[in-house]
N, C-alpha and C positions, 0 to 999 in steps of 0.2 A: 373511509373506504379502504378495504384491505388491498395491499399491493401484492402483485405476483412476482415471484422470483423465476424468471425464464431460464430454462435449461439451455445454455449456449454452447454445450459441447465442451471440447477440450480447448480451453482458453489459452492464449499464449502466456508465457511467464511474464509477470509484472516487469516493466522496464521504466527507466527514467523518461524515455521518449514518449511513453504512453500515459504519463502522469500530467494532469492539467493543473498547474500551480494555483491559479486563481488568487485567493488571498494568502497563499502560502509560498509565495515566490522566494522569500528570503531563505527559508529552510531548504527549498528545492535547489536554489543556486549554491548554497553551502555544500550540499551533498554532491551536486553535479561537479563542482570544482574539486571536491575531494577525490572522487573516483577517477578524475582525469589527471590526478597528481599535481594540479595547479595550486592546490592549497592543502596538501596532505600534511597532517600533524597528528601527534599521538593524543591530543586533547580530546576527551570523550564528548559525545554528542547525545543529548536526550531530547526526544520529541514527545509532546503530549497533546491530547485533544480527545474530543468525544468520538464515538463510533461513526465511521463514515468520513472522517477527515483525511484519510489517506496514509495513516501511520504504517500499517502493515504493508501496504503497497510499496512505500518508499524503502522500508527495510528489506523486503524481498527483492526489490529492484537492485539495490546496492549489492546484496548477496549474490544475485544472479550475474550481475556485471562482473564482479570479482571472480566468480567461478568460471565464467566464460573466458576470462583473461588468465586462467591458470592459477589463481590465488585461492588458498584454503580459508574457509570461513567456519567459525564455531557458531552454532545457532541454538538458542534456548528460548522456548516460549512456555506458556502455562500448560500446554498439552504434553510436555516432555516430563513424564512422571519421575524418571530416574536418570538425571543428567550424568554424563560420564565425566572423567577428569579433563583438565585443561590439556590441550594438545599444542606443544610448542611450534608445530607447523602452521598453525592458524595465523593469518595476516590480520584478521578482524574478528572480534567477538560481537555478535548481534543478539540482542535480547528483546523480545516482544512481550507485551502484556505484563510488564514487571509488577504492576499493582495487584496482579492475581497470583503471584508466586507463593507457593507453599514454603514452609520452613526448610524443607529439603532443597527446593529450588533456590531459595535465598542463599543457603550455604554454598551451593555450587556457583551461583552468580557472583558472590563475593570472591570465591576462590579464583574464578576465571578473571575477574576484574583485576585482582592483585597481580596475578601472573602476567596479564596483558600489559599492565603498566610498568612492570619490572623490565628494565633494559636487558635484552638478550642478544649477544653478538652485536652490540652497538645499535640496536633498534628496539622500538616499542611498537606494540600493536594498537589498533584503534578500537575503541568500544563505542558501539552505536546501540542505543536502547530506546524503548518507547513504552508509554503507559497512558492511562486515561486521565491522570491528574498531574498537577505540578509536583516536583520533587518534595516540596514541603508538606504535601498531603499523602505521600506514598506510605502505605501501611507495611513498611519493611523494617528490618533491623537497621539501627541507626548508622552503623559503619558502611552499609551498602547504600542506604538512602543518601547520605552526604556525598559519597563518591559519585553517584549518578548525577548529582547537581552541581559539581564544581566546574564543569566544562561549559560547552555551548548548549544552551537550552532554547528550544523553539516551541511555541504554541501553534498547533495546526488548527485551522478553523474549517468548519463544514461550509461548502458553498451555499449561498442562498439561492432561491428559486430563479432569480433573474440571471445570476451567473451560470447556473446549471443549464438554463434554457439557451443562453448565449453560446456555451460550449457545444451543446447538442446541435444547434443550428449551424455553427461553424463547421463542425465535423460532417454534417450532412451535406453542406454545400461543397466541401472538399471532395466528396464522393459523387458530386453532380446530382444530388438529391434535393428537391424542394419539399419542405415539410410545412403544410398549412398550420395555422395556429391551432385549429381544433385537433389536428393529429398530435401536435406537441402536447396539448393539454391531456389528451387521452393517454399518451405514453407516460407522462410525468405523474398522472394521477393513479395509474393502474399497475405500474411496474416499479421494481426496486430503483431508487433514485441515485444509488452510488454510480459514479461515472464509469467504472469498469463494466458494470452490468448494462448501462445505457449504451456504451460503445459496442458491446457484444450484440445487443438487440438491434442496433443500427446496422451492423454487418449482416445479420440474418435477414433483416427486412430488405436490404439492398439485394442480396442474393435471391430472395424469394420473388421480389418485384421483377428482377431481370428474367427469372425463369417463367413467370406468369405474363410477362410483357404488359405490366400494369403499373400505374403510379401508386405511390405509397399513400393509402387512405385508411380510414378506420375499418371499412369492410375488408380491405386486404389484410390488415393486422389480424382481424378476427378469423379470416380464412386460414392464415398461417398457423394460428394457434389451434384451430380445429384440425388441420392436417397433422399437427404434432400429436394431438390426442388420438387420432385415428391410426397413427403409425405404431405397429406393435413393437 
């Protein structure tokens, strides 16, 4: 059955508070302690896992937190065709989807990494990177691949259905919403299963149910979707 990606409007920026660790608590706690300065060190960190495991969410959450606290961040992902030079003002270098980097991006990533690790005015920067495979399988130039793997490495795992269902029910109850089992089945079978999308859907259902003064049922979900289609 094809799953729908619901338009949830302008979603809030990813944050550590909105990340549900599940089987990835070790990596989550490592990043949370780092951004709180409780365990900050220049040793690089690499996260890997399949799509939907939360890699990009965590990277963007860290970058957003640092930016909100006035710290400068260098960001590079596979969509940046022409990366700029390393900026000494950066506190952190963040690299996402490194397994998809082109030769040009790999050259920039290596340059950024070397400059980040070189002490400047008595300090080093932190490098946080993520990819779909472990460092030993990264299709990258050897000097970059080995550097990404010499620090902290965490595998992120996708939540299974029971874990995803538990998080959805917990978050619904926190909003004062009771979801019947058939409603949970309908949501998980027909909508994108990543937690960010599910939480956005839950927020929309909560608002729509309040407006309509109805409980959240399958007919209410269908009604909300129909209203969206009818809205120009």
